N, C-alpha and C positions, 0 to 999 in steps of 0.2 A: 504494500500500500504506500503510495506517495503522499507525504503530508501536504496539507494546504500551506502554501507560501504566503505569508502576510505581505502587505504592501511594502515596497522597497523604501527604506529610509534614505533620503538624499540630502538632508540638511544636517550640518553639525549642531544646529540649534534645537534639534529634536530632544524632548525631555529625557528619553531613554538613553540617548547618546551622552547628554550632559551628565546624567547620573553615573554612567559607566566611566566617564572621565574623572568625576569626583572620587570614585572608588579606587583610583590609583593611590590616594593618600590614606595611610594606615589609620590616622586619627578619624577620618570620615568613615572608614570601614567599621571601626569599633563603635562609633557613635550610632551608625545606622544598622549595625549588626548584619551586614551584608558583605559579600566579597565577590571577586571576579574569578572565573575559571577560564583558563586559556588553553585551547587545544582539544582536538577530538578525543584523544586517549583520556585526558583529565576529565572531560565532560562525561564520558562513558563510565569512568571509575566513580565519579560523584553520584551519578544516577544509580549505579550498582550498590552504592552505600546508602541509598535512600534520600539523597539530597533532592529537594524540589527546586526545579529551575524556574526562575521568574521570566527570563528573557534569553534568547540565543541570537547572537549576531553572526552572520556568515557573509563571505564575499559574494558578490553578484554571481549568479549562476549562468548568466548569458543565455538564458533559454533552455539550458540543459536541465534534466531532472535532478532533484536534490540527491545528495549522497545517501546511501541506504541507512547509515547510522542515524540520520536525522529522523527517520521514520518512527523510531521508538521514543522520541522525546515528547 
C-alpha cells in the first residue's frame, strides 16, 4: 500500500519547518519535550521502540512512488 502524500511544503516559513529548526537547540528540545530523528534507519528503530511520530519530512519524490519504508508510518 502506498501512503497518501501530504501537500508539499515549499516555504521555510511553514510552522512545521520552523518548529523543526527550533528543535536543533537542546534547550528548546527539553522545554518542548520533543526531538528530531534523522535518517531512515533511526526512524524505523524509533517506530520499533514505540515512538509516535508527529511529522516526517522527506525530499521531493519527483513523481516517483514513496519508498516502501514510509508505508508503515
